[in-house]
Residue frames as qw, qx, qy, qz and C-alpha x, y, z in Angstrom:
[[0.791, 0.068, -0.237, 0.560, -20.96, -27.55, -14.16],
 [0.365, -0.869, -0.114, 0.314, -19.47, -25.17, -11.59],
 [0.395, 0.874, -0.205, 0.195, -17.08, -22.47, -12.74],
 [0.848, -0.077, -0.226, 0.474, -13.43, -23.14, -12.03],
 [0.126, -0.959, 0.113, -0.227, -11.59, -20.80, -9.76],
 [0.769, 0.092, -0.355, 0.524, -7.94, -20.66, -8.71],
 [0.382, -0.917, -0.022, -0.109, -6.98, -18.91, -5.43],
 [0.598, 0.561, -0.399, 0.412, -3.37, -17.86, -5.06],
 [0.126, 0.317, -0.691, 0.637, -3.22, -17.94, -1.21],
 [0.290, -0.391, -0.851, 0.198, -5.09, -19.46, 1.69],
 [0.240, -0.403, -0.026, -0.883, -8.13, -17.43, 2.82],
 [0.405, -0.177, 0.613, -0.655, -10.44, -17.80, 5.83],
 [0.122, 0.084, 0.988, 0.052, -12.18, -21.17, 5.96],
 [0.344, 0.562, 0.608, -0.443, -15.72, -19.73, 5.95],
 [0.355, 0.696, -0.186, -0.596, -15.02, -17.87, 2.76],
 [0.035, 0.286, -0.901, -0.323, -13.53, -20.94, 1.14],
 [0.248, 0.296, 0.902, -0.191, -16.73, -22.79, 2.04],
 [0.377, 0.676, 0.244, -0.584, -18.81, -20.02, 0.49],
 [0.264, 0.584, -0.553, -0.532, -16.79, -20.26, -2.73],
 [0.091, -0.108, 0.984, 0.111, -17.00, -24.07, -2.80],
 [0.427, 0.447, 0.674, -0.404, -20.79, -23.86, -2.75],
 [0.522, 0.767, 0.141, -0.347, -20.76, -22.13, -6.16],
 [0.377, 0.768, -0.499, -0.140, -17.28, -22.87, -7.69],
 [0.974, -0.011, -0.074, 0.213, -14.91, -25.70, -8.28],
 [0.083, -0.949, 0.294, -0.077, -11.84, -24.31, -6.52],
 [0.866, 0.018, -0.211, 0.454, -8.13, -25.07, -6.32],
 [0.262, -0.958, 0.073, -0.096, -5.73, -23.17, -4.13],
 [0.590, 0.397, -0.457, 0.534, -2.09, -22.50, -3.52],
 [0.619, -0.738, -0.198, -0.183, -2.08, -22.83, 0.27],
 [0.716, -0.058, -0.239, 0.653, 1.61, -22.19, 1.01],
 [0.169, -0.950, -0.255, 0.068, 1.26, -19.06, 3.14],
 [0.479, -0.695, 0.208, 0.494, 4.98, -18.22, 3.21],
 [0.325, -0.200, 0.607, 0.697, 5.67, -18.29, -0.50],
 [0.502, 0.464, -0.028, -0.729, 3.87, -16.77, -3.50],
 [0.869, 0.299, 0.387, -0.080, 2.36, -19.07, -6.13],
 [0.472, -0.265, 0.561, 0.626, 5.06, -19.99, -8.73],
 [0.339, 0.499, -0.248, -0.758, 4.62, -18.35, -12.09],
 [0.186, 0.159, -0.903, -0.354, 4.78, -21.67, -13.85],
 [0.078, 0.345, 0.896, -0.267, 1.75, -22.87, -11.84],
 [0.292, 0.588, 0.228, -0.719, -0.19, -19.74, -12.68],
 [0.300, 0.415, -0.573, -0.640, 0.57, -20.40, -16.39],
 [0.088, -0.037, -0.988, -0.123, -0.68, -23.92, -16.04],
 [0.115, 0.470, 0.744, -0.460, -3.90, -22.91, -14.31],
 [0.160, 0.450, 0.013, -0.879, -4.83, -19.85, -16.34],
 [0.201, 0.063, -0.706, -0.676, -6.05, -21.61, -19.60],
 [0.315, -0.310, -0.881, -0.170, -8.85, -23.51, -17.88],
 [0.152, -0.410, -0.654, 0.617, -10.14, -21.31, -15.11],
 [0.020, 0.759, 0.521, 0.390, -13.14, -19.01, -15.14],
 [0.275, -0.932, -0.023, -0.236, -12.08, -16.95, -12.12],
 [0.649, 0.217, -0.414, 0.600, -8.79, -15.88, -10.49],
 [0.476, -0.873, -0.092, -0.057, -8.51, -14.72, -6.87],
 [0.734, 0.283, -0.211, 0.580, -5.12, -13.10, -6.47],
 [0.455, -0.784, -0.139, 0.399, -2.99, -10.87, -4.33],
 [0.158, 0.946, -0.227, -0.171, -0.53, -8.01, -5.08],
 [0.490, -0.493, 0.674, 0.250, 2.29, -10.62, -5.10],
 [0.654, 0.290, 0.659, 0.234, 0.98, -12.04, -8.44],
 [0.040, 0.431, -0.356, -0.828, 1.96, -10.37, -11.70],
 [0.558, 0.499, 0.659, -0.065, -1.12, -10.71, -13.95],
 [0.023, -0.536, 0.359, 0.764, 0.42, -9.32, -17.11],
 [0.647, 0.469, -0.180, -0.575, -0.56, -9.46, -20.78],
 [0.309, 0.369, -0.864, -0.145, 1.54, -12.58, -21.42],
 [0.154, 0.066, 0.907, -0.387, -0.35, -14.46, -18.70],
 [0.498, 0.413, 0.382, -0.660, -3.72, -13.20, -19.74],
 [0.456, 0.451, -0.534, -0.551, -3.06, -14.17, -23.33],
 [0.178, 0.121, -0.976, -0.010, -3.10, -17.80, -22.16],
 [0.340, 0.195, 0.675, -0.625, -6.58, -17.40, -20.65],
 [0.110, -0.172, -0.801, -0.563, -9.28, -19.13, -22.67],
 [0.328, -0.588, -0.712, -0.201, -12.26, -18.98, -20.28],
 [0.344, -0.249, -0.463, 0.778, -11.28, -16.33, -17.73],
 [0.071, -0.776, -0.500, -0.378, -14.11, -13.93, -16.83],
 [0.325, -0.912, 0.010, -0.249, -12.78, -12.17, -13.72],
 [0.590, 0.186, -0.490, 0.614, -9.59, -11.38, -11.84],
 [0.490, -0.819, -0.210, -0.212, -10.45, -10.55, -8.22],
 [0.473, 0.427, -0.437, 0.635, -7.59, -8.70, -6.58],
 [0.579, -0.689, -0.409, 0.152, -7.51, -8.72, -2.74],
 [0.442, -0.242, -0.078, 0.860, -6.12, -5.24, -2.51],
 [0.198, 0.831, 0.228, -0.467, -7.06, -1.62, -3.14],
 [0.087, 0.675, -0.514, -0.522, -4.25, -1.15, -5.66],
 [0.881, 0.291, 0.368, -0.056, -4.11, -3.17, -8.86],
 [0.246, 0.818, -0.456, -0.250, -0.74, -2.18, -10.43],
 [0.417, -0.290, 0.855, 0.102, 0.07, -5.92, -10.42],
 [0.571, 0.442, 0.692, -0.002, -2.55, -6.39, -13.14],
 [0.105, -0.071, 0.485, 0.865, -2.43, -5.28, -16.76],
 [0.382, 0.490, 0.553, -0.556, -5.96, -3.84, -16.71],
 [0.399, 0.556, -0.308, -0.661, -5.82, -2.76, -20.35],
 [0.218, 0.231, -0.911, -0.263, -4.87, -6.24, -21.48],
 [0.156, 0.253, 0.902, -0.313, -7.71, -7.75, -19.37],
 [0.392, 0.541, 0.249, -0.701, -10.22, -5.29, -20.74],
 [0.361, 0.463, -0.569, -0.576, -9.26, -6.08, -24.33],
 [0.223, 0.032, -0.970, -0.097, -10.00, -9.82, -23.59],
 [0.574, -0.428, -0.368, -0.594, -13.29, -8.98, -21.91],
 [0.612, -0.216, -0.661, 0.376, -11.98, -9.94, -18.41],
 [0.355, -0.864, -0.138, -0.329, -13.40, -8.07, -15.43],
 [0.484, 0.186, -0.526, 0.674, -10.87, -6.75, -12.83],
 [0.483, -0.789, -0.256, -0.281, -12.03, -5.98, -9.28],
 [0.330, 0.353, -0.554, 0.678, -10.40, -4.67, -6.14],
 [0.503, -0.559, -0.639, 0.162, -11.27, -4.17, -2.45],
 [0.143, 0.435, -0.146, 0.877, -11.47, -0.43, -1.64],
 [0.464, -0.599, -0.118, -0.641, -12.86, 1.16, 1.46],
 [0.859, -0.437, -0.256, -0.067, -12.53, -1.62, 4.00],
 [0.794, -0.112, -0.219, 0.555, -8.87, -0.95, 4.79],
 [0.134, 0.804, 0.020, 0.579, -8.99, 2.89, 5.12],
 [0.499, -0.806, 0.139, -0.286, -8.95, 3.24, 8.90],
 [0.917, -0.305, 0.142, 0.216, -6.53, 0.36, 9.49],
 [0.697, 0.354, 0.054, 0.621, -3.95, 1.70, 7.02],
 [0.037, -0.826, 0.085, -0.556, -4.28, 5.25, 8.56],
 [0.758, -0.640, 0.110, -0.058, -3.64, 3.65, 11.95],
 [0.891, -0.034, 0.144, 0.429, -0.48, 1.98, 10.66],
 [0.436, 0.663, 0.054, 0.606, 0.68, 5.13, 8.88],
 [0.263, -0.853, 0.128, -0.432, 0.43, 7.21, 12.01],
 [0.857, -0.481, 0.164, 0.080, 2.07, 4.49, 14.11],
 [0.802, 0.221, 0.111, 0.543, 4.98, 4.36, 11.68],
 [0.149, 0.808, -0.043, 0.569, 5.27, 8.13, 11.78],
 [0.555, -0.775, 0.160, -0.255, 5.45, 8.00, 15.62],
 [0.931, -0.242, 0.152, 0.227, 7.84, 5.07, 15.73],
 [0.675, 0.425, 0.050, 0.601, 10.23, 6.75, 13.29],
 [0.024, -0.847, 0.071, -0.526, 10.06, 10.19, 14.91],
 [0.566, -0.708, 0.307, -0.289, 10.71, 8.84, 18.43],
 [0.328, 0.533, -0.778, 0.051, 13.14, 6.12, 17.28],
 [0.797, -0.292, 0.293, -0.440, 11.07, 3.41, 19.06],
 [0.978, 0.156, -0.135, 0.029, 12.47, 0.31, 17.22],
 [0.477, 0.571, -0.451, 0.493, 16.03, 1.66, 17.70],
 [0.307, -0.556, 0.477, -0.608, 15.43, 2.29, 21.41],
 [0.924, -0.185, 0.139, -0.305, 13.91, -1.15, 21.95],
 [0.891, 0.299, -0.251, 0.232, 16.90, -2.84, 20.28],
 [0.158, 0.656, -0.464, 0.573, 19.30, -0.61, 22.33],
 [0.605, -0.476, 0.388, -0.506, 17.67, -1.87, 25.55],
 [0.984, -0.001, 0.076, -0.160, 17.56, -5.51, 24.51],
 [0.731, 0.499, -0.323, 0.336, 21.21, -5.39, 23.43],
 [0.732, -0.490, -0.263, 0.393, 22.21, -4.40, 26.96],
 [0.435, 0.408, 0.021, 0.802, 23.42, -0.96, 25.96],
 [0.287, -0.803, -0.148, -0.500, 21.34, 0.99, 28.51],
 [0.637, -0.048, -0.514, 0.573, 23.85, 1.76, 31.21],
 [0.181, -0.402, -0.383, 0.812, 22.74, 5.19, 32.33],
 [0.252, 0.855, 0.448, -0.067, 20.34, 8.06, 31.61],
 [0.412, -0.148, 0.233, 0.869, 21.80, 10.70, 29.34],
 [0.219, 0.568, 0.214, -0.764, 20.21, 14.03, 28.32],
 [0.461, 0.519, -0.340, -0.635, 20.44, 13.42, 24.53],
 [0.247, -0.130, 0.954, 0.112, 20.25, 9.64, 24.45],
 [0.141, 0.334, 0.890, 0.277, 18.00, 8.40, 21.63],
 [0.187, 0.542, 0.252, -0.780, 16.35, 11.79, 21.23],
 [0.360, 0.394, 0.744, 0.402, 13.92, 12.09, 18.40],
 [0.027, -0.199, -0.255, -0.946, 11.56, 14.69, 16.81],
 [0.303, 0.284, 0.578, -0.702, 8.40, 16.16, 18.32],
 [0.071, 0.375, 0.824, 0.420, 5.09, 15.30, 16.66],
 [0.069, -0.795, -0.546, 0.253, 2.71, 17.59, 18.58],
 [0.043, 0.892, 0.044, -0.448, 2.36, 21.05, 16.94],
 [0.380, -0.281, 0.622, 0.624, 4.46, 19.98, 13.97],
 [0.523, 0.504, -0.165, -0.667, 3.54, 20.32, 10.26],
 [0.603, 0.054, 0.790, 0.099, 2.37, 17.31, 8.32],
 [0.364, 0.473, -0.394, -0.699, 2.45, 17.29, 4.57],
 [0.672, 0.156, 0.715, -0.113, 0.29, 14.65, 2.82],
 [0.183, 0.371, -0.598, -0.687, 0.80, 13.81, -0.82],
 [0.341, -0.168, -0.844, -0.378, -2.44, 12.28, -2.10],
 [0.309, -0.040, 0.483, -0.818, -5.69, 13.19, -0.36],
 [0.524, -0.163, -0.704, -0.451, -7.91, 10.16, -0.81],
 [0.742, -0.520, -0.313, -0.284, -9.84, 8.20, 1.83],
 [0.810, -0.240, -0.306, 0.439, -6.71, 7.15, 3.71],
 [0.320, 0.299, -0.127, 0.890, -5.22, 10.64, 3.54],
 [0.386, -0.575, -0.106, -0.713, -8.36, 12.10, 5.05],
 [0.848, -0.441, -0.292, -0.028, -8.35, 9.41, 7.76],
 [0.693, 0.012, -0.257, 0.673, -4.73, 10.27, 8.53],
 [0.021, 0.520, -0.019, 0.854, -5.68, 13.93, 8.89],
 [0.648, -0.601, -0.216, -0.416, -8.23, 13.03, 11.59],
 [0.857, -0.291, -0.260, 0.336, -5.53, 11.30, 13.55],
 [0.503, 0.206, -0.135, 0.828, -3.02, 14.10, 13.13],
 [0.227, -0.678, -0.110, -0.691, -5.55, 16.69, 14.37],
 [0.763, -0.606, -0.225, -0.025, -5.39, 14.97, 17.80],
 [0.714, -0.237, -0.041, 0.657, -1.69, 16.00, 17.89],
 [0.002, 0.904, 0.121, -0.411, -2.56, 19.56, 16.90],
 [0.540, -0.092, 0.516, 0.659, -0.63, 19.16, 13.65],
 [0.323, 0.646, -0.113, -0.682, -0.79, 21.80, 10.89],
 [0.689, 0.194, 0.679, 0.162, -1.82, 19.93, 7.73],
 [0.264, 0.592, -0.387, -0.656, -0.67, 20.71, 4.22],
 [0.734, 0.169, 0.656, 0.035, -1.68, 18.54, 1.29],
 [0.186, 0.463, -0.534, -0.683, -0.93, 18.14, -2.40],
 [0.616, 0.288, 0.724, -0.120, -3.27, 16.29, -4.71],
 [0.310, 0.220, 0.642, 0.666, -3.89, 16.04, -8.45],
 [0.160, -0.637, -0.418, -0.627, -7.11, 18.00, -7.81],
 [0.098, -0.239, 0.482, -0.837, -7.93, 20.29, -4.95],
 [0.356, -0.434, -0.826, -0.050, -10.54, 18.95, -2.54],
 [0.119, -0.453, 0.092, -0.879, -12.41, 22.03, -1.34],
 [0.732, -0.486, -0.271, -0.393, -14.87, 20.05, 0.76],
 [0.842, -0.205, -0.351, 0.356, -12.08, 18.36, 2.61],
 [0.329, 0.327, -0.206, 0.862, -10.29, 21.69, 3.13],
 [0.381, -0.506, 0.009, -0.774, -13.36, 23.12, 4.82],
 [0.855, -0.381, -0.260, -0.236, -14.28, 20.03, 6.78],
 [0.887, -0.177, -0.213, 0.368, -10.83, 19.07, 7.95],
 [0.168, -0.965, 0.148, 0.135, -9.13, 22.52, 8.08],
 [0.755, -0.137, 0.398, 0.503, -6.32, 21.56, 5.73],
 [0.148, 0.828, -0.161, -0.517, -4.37, 23.68, 3.27],
 [0.842, 0.439, 0.226, 0.216, -3.68, 22.84, -0.38],
 [0.107, -0.861, 0.337, 0.367, -0.29, 23.85, -1.64],
 [0.666, 0.612, -0.415, -0.104, 2.09, 23.08, -4.55],
 [0.955, -0.081, -0.228, 0.173, 4.37, 20.12, -4.07],
 [0.513, 0.399, -0.323, 0.688, 7.58, 22.18, -3.68],
 [0.267, -0.581, 0.235, -0.732, 6.02, 24.31, -0.88],
 [0.894, -0.365, -0.057, -0.255, 4.75, 21.19, 0.95],
 [0.888, 0.068, -0.276, 0.363, 8.21, 19.63, 0.85],
 [0.302, 0.501, -0.295, 0.756, 9.93, 22.79, 2.12],
 [0.338, -0.507, 0.236, -0.757, 7.58, 23.47, 5.02],
 [0.878, -0.293, -0.227, -0.302, 6.61, 19.99, 6.31],
 [0.339, -0.584, 0.701, -0.228, 8.22, 18.27, 9.30],
 [0.531, 0.015, 0.847, -0.012, 6.62, 14.95, 8.23],
 [0.442, 0.373, -0.428, -0.695, 5.82, 13.99, 4.66],
 [0.594, 0.071, 0.777, -0.195, 3.42, 11.09, 4.09],
 [0.217, 0.182, -0.707, -0.648, 2.97, 9.44, 0.71],
 [0.476, 0.252, 0.699, -0.470, -0.67, 8.56, 0.20],
 [0.500, 0.519, -0.265, -0.640, -1.00, 8.59, -3.58],
 [0.940, 0.178, 0.282, -0.076, -1.76, 5.58, -5.82],
 [0.437, -0.406, 0.607, 0.524, 1.04, 4.12, -7.91],
 [0.651, 0.694, 0.286, -0.111, 0.67, 5.10, -11.56],
 [0.688, 0.371, 0.151, 0.605, 2.90, 6.01, -14.45],
 [0.022, 0.860, 0.045, 0.508, 2.41, 9.62, -13.32],
 [0.539, -0.788, 0.215, -0.203, 3.50, 8.97, -9.74],
 [0.947, 0.009, -0.046, 0.318, 6.39, 6.59, -10.51],
 [0.605, -0.009, -0.119, 0.787, 9.58, 8.13, -8.99],
 [0.097, -0.888, -0.317, -0.319, 7.45, 11.08, -7.93],
 [0.444, -0.876, 0.188, 0.008, 9.80, 11.73, -5.02],
 [0.868, 0.255, -0.063, 0.420, 13.43, 11.76, -6.07],
 [0.616, -0.040, -0.171, 0.768, 16.80, 13.55, -5.63],
 [0.088, 0.389, 0.068, 0.914, 15.65, 17.11, -6.33],
 [0.535, -0.637, -0.325, -0.450, 12.74, 16.75, -3.95],
 [0.775, -0.404, -0.340, 0.348, 14.86, 15.57, -1.05],
 [0.443, 0.129, -0.108, 0.881, 17.00, 18.67, -1.45],
 [0.213, -0.558, -0.190, -0.779, 13.94, 20.81, -0.78],
 [0.699, -0.554, -0.441, -0.096, 13.13, 19.16, 2.50],
 [0.353, -0.833, 0.319, -0.281, 14.20, 20.21, 5.95],
 [0.403, 0.409, -0.796, 0.190, 17.19, 18.34, 7.35],
 [0.271, -0.112, 0.766, -0.572, 14.92, 17.36, 10.24],
 [0.705, 0.141, -0.177, -0.672, 12.15, 16.10, 7.86],
 [0.396, -0.099, 0.907, -0.101, 10.82, 12.53, 8.11],
 [0.508, 0.188, -0.519, -0.662, 9.41, 10.79, 5.06],
 [0.527, 0.017, 0.784, -0.326, 6.72, 8.12, 5.53],
 [0.440, 0.237, -0.595, -0.629, 5.60, 5.81, 2.67],
 [0.452, 0.075, 0.839, -0.293, 2.70, 3.42, 3.19],
 [0.622, 0.525, -0.028, -0.581, 1.36, 3.82, -0.35],
 [0.946, 0.304, 0.087, 0.074, 3.44, 1.85, -2.92],
 [0.585, -0.431, 0.398, 0.560, 7.05, 1.23, -3.53],
 [0.480, 0.344, 0.524, 0.613, 8.29, 2.96, -6.65],
 [0.006, -0.943, -0.284, -0.172, 6.61, 6.28, -5.87],
 [0.322, -0.888, 0.304, 0.126, 9.80, 7.16, -3.95],
 [0.685, 0.562, -0.440, 0.144, 13.12, 6.59, -5.68],
 [0.855, -0.509, -0.062, 0.084, 14.84, 4.32, -3.14],
 [0.731, 0.173, -0.055, 0.658, 18.38, 5.03, -4.36],
 [0.074, 0.621, -0.024, 0.780, 17.79, 8.79, -3.94],
 [0.652, -0.687, -0.101, -0.305, 16.15, 8.21, -0.54],
 [0.888, -0.245, -0.126, 0.369, 19.17, 6.26, 0.66],
 [0.511, 0.298, -0.048, 0.804, 21.60, 9.04, -0.44],
 [0.215, -0.712, -0.079, -0.663, 19.39, 11.73, 1.15],
 [0.788, -0.602, -0.103, -0.080, 19.52, 9.83, 4.47],
 [0.835, -0.145, -0.058, 0.527, 23.29, 9.09, 4.49],
 [0.374, 0.379, 0.021, 0.846, 24.06, 12.69, 3.47],
 [0.155, -0.459, -0.577, 0.657, 21.71, 13.99, 6.23],
 [0.106, -0.206, -0.361, -0.903, 19.54, 15.88, 3.77],
 [0.649, -0.459, -0.221, -0.565, 16.55, 14.48, 5.68],
 [0.345, -0.552, 0.606, -0.457, 16.44, 13.07, 9.18],
 [0.370, -0.057, 0.915, -0.148, 14.72, 9.66, 8.93],
 [0.519, 0.085, -0.508, -0.682, 12.23, 7.54, 6.94],
 [0.551, 0.021, 0.730, -0.404, 9.44, 5.11, 7.72],
 [0.426, 0.308, -0.613, -0.590, 8.77, 2.65, 4.89],
 [0.696, 0.030, 0.610, -0.378, 6.07, -0.02, 4.69],
 [0.809, 0.524, 0.255, -0.083, 6.42, -0.58, 0.92],
 [0.378, -0.533, 0.548, 0.523, 9.22, -1.27, -1.48],
 [0.481, 0.522, -0.405, -0.577, 9.72, -1.37, -5.22],
 [0.544, 0.176, -0.815, -0.095, 10.70, -5.02, -4.96],
 [0.572, -0.340, 0.489, -0.564, 8.67, -7.11, -2.50],
 [0.657, -0.716, -0.103, 0.214, 9.60, -9.03, -0.51],
 [0.116, 0.940, -0.314, 0.057, 12.53, -6.67, -0.09],
 [0.797, 0.258, -0.459, 0.296, 15.99, -8.30, -0.33],
 [0.698, -0.636, -0.198, 0.263, 17.70, -8.68, 3.05],
 [0.598, -0.173, 0.094, 0.777, 20.74, -6.82, 1.76],
 [0.185, 0.827, 0.350, 0.400, 18.72, -3.78, 0.57],
 [0.405, 0.281, -0.268, 0.828, 20.71, -0.64, 1.40],
 [0.356, -0.588, -0.045, -0.725, 17.85, 1.04, 3.20],
 [0.850, -0.444, -0.260, -0.113, 17.74, -1.76, 5.75],
 [0.712, 0.078, -0.340, 0.610, 21.34, -0.95, 6.75],
 [0.059, 0.458, -0.133, 0.877, 20.34, 2.46, 8.19],
 [0.195, -0.309, -0.769, 0.524, 19.19, 2.82, 11.81],
 [0.182, 0.288, 0.157, -0.927, 17.28, 5.94, 10.82],
 [0.500, 0.017, -0.555, -0.665, 14.95, 3.81, 8.63],
 [0.523, 0.014, 0.724, -0.449, 12.02, 2.02, 10.20],
 [0.374, 0.209, -0.702, -0.570, 11.12, -0.65, 7.68],
 [0.620, 0.056, 0.631, -0.462, 8.01, -2.88, 7.73],
 [0.197, -0.017, 0.902, 0.383, 6.88, -5.77, 5.43],
 [0.296, -0.150, -0.483, -0.810, 3.86, -4.12, 3.79],
 [0.198, -0.349, -0.868, 0.291, 1.47, -4.48, 6.76],
 [0.158, -0.118, 0.003, -0.980, -0.64, -1.33, 6.23],
 [0.679, -0.211, -0.235, -0.663, -3.96, -3.27, 6.25],
 [0.553, 0.076, -0.823, 0.106, -2.76, -6.08, 8.50],
 [0.420, -0.181, 0.588, -0.667, -5.36, -6.23, 11.24],
 [0.204, 0.114, 0.972, 0.013, -7.35, -9.47, 11.54],
 [0.361, 0.616, 0.538, -0.448, -10.70, -7.80, 11.07],
 [0.307, 0.723, -0.211, -0.581, -9.62, -5.83, 8.01],
 [0.033, 0.359, -0.856, -0.371, -7.96, -8.70, 6.21],
 [0.251, 0.304, 0.913, -0.109, -11.13, -10.78, 6.65],
 [0.352, 0.728, 0.280, -0.517, -13.18, -7.93, 5.31],
 [0.181, 0.609, -0.537, -0.554, -10.87, -7.61, 2.28],
 [0.099, -0.093, 0.971, 0.199, -11.13, -11.32, 1.57],
 [0.333, 0.518, 0.721, -0.318, -14.93, -11.18, 1.90],
 [0.338, 0.741, -0.030, -0.579, -15.15, -8.27, -0.58],
 [0.088, 0.477, -0.755, -0.441, -12.85, -10.11, -3.02],
 [0.214, 0.159, 0.964, 0.008, -14.95, -13.30, -2.76],
 [0.367, 0.657, 0.500, -0.428, -18.20, -11.34, -3.36],
 [0.264, 0.684, -0.338, -0.590, -16.66, -9.52, -6.37],
 [0.030, -0.268, 0.914, 0.303, -15.66, -12.94, -7.82],
 [0.269, 0.348, 0.886, -0.142, -19.04, -14.58, -7.35],
 [0.350, 0.701, 0.272, -0.558, -20.88, -11.64, -8.73],
 [0.208, 0.601, -0.536, -0.556, -18.79, -11.63, -11.89],
 [0.063, -0.089, 0.977, 0.184, -19.12, -15.39, -12.39],
 [0.286, 0.484, 0.774, -0.292, -22.84, -15.03, -12.10],
 [0.306, 0.484, 0.508, 0.643, -22.84, -12.49, -14.91],
 [0.192, -0.919, -0.335, 0.076, -23.52, -9.58, -12.59],
 [0.337, 0.738, -0.208, 0.546, -21.56, -6.36, -12.40],
 [0.641, -0.249, -0.522, 0.504, -19.34, -6.61, -9.29],
 [0.287, -0.909, -0.264, 0.146, -19.63, -3.96, -6.61],
 [0.308, -0.803, 0.308, 0.407, -15.95, -2.98, -7.03],
 [0.800, 0.435, 0.300, 0.282, -15.18, -3.21, -10.69],
 [0.378, -0.540, 0.218, 0.720, -11.96, -1.49, -11.81],
 [0.101, -0.084, 0.612, 0.780, -12.42, -1.54, -15.61],
 [0.406, 0.479, 0.551, -0.550, -16.01, -0.21, -15.72],
 [0.354, 0.508, -0.388, -0.682, -15.69, 0.44, -19.44],
 [0.005, 0.107, -0.972, -0.207, -15.95, -3.32, -19.98],
 [0.339, 0.404, 0.728, -0.439, -19.62, -3.18, -19.15],
 [0.463, 0.696, 0.072, -0.544, -20.27, -1.21, -22.35],
 [0.017, -0.434, 0.777, 0.456, -18.11, -3.43, -24.61]]
């Protein structure tokens, strides 16, 4: 008998076919809406494998209902949507999809930085609304990127990829990380500094750190007060790392100049969210890894992780490695 697998969103047809060859699959194929919690609760008792996205909350209450579940394959690098400790206690493997989205997310981060600095969405809307009546010296003026200082909080793979892009703009790079990365400092010519110093000296501040209990609300009111009034904050990591209420007040009080945000604490973000009311905020719907090639690679890695676990093998990208020794 084939293992039973539930997939919480439609994935490429060739990968579905691959899964069907080894699994009995069911799928929530409504692309515009997340799978209802009640359906997850109905499916979880009988399935052997779960293929999910960040949109699904795989918490202890849900996992407690799992009778046969062997693996939760998350199609994402992050896995803060999953209670990994609860899964480990039940002997359930958790996997993710690191590596394949590094360059694509770095592309998007730098694009968001440029769009925010040069007010590109605002300028496009200005033109389309028929407001462009004449050239004016200070019309829609933004901030220079070339020769500026970029501060990166979190120097992982994506942070390093962002540095390589910034070097093409002759940017001076400061970084803050839980641990210094001496090899990266030498290879990329970047400077480690305490968080306060980075915030005071940077023209652009990019959040690149994972979301953990340690980084929750990492950037808040007192940190915005340290920044330049011309500073631009970019967050393509996770919502919740930046306190959104404090960010809003920093923007409306002109403590900082602008923000580019691809992630929110609540996703999808409500249409009446206060940050969406500000022209100086460029907001995107969590599209950091959204290139066709990268999303296919992510799905492929997630499928491979799932199949490996169901075959009793150790998946290539296991999150809770300690489970192997249980």
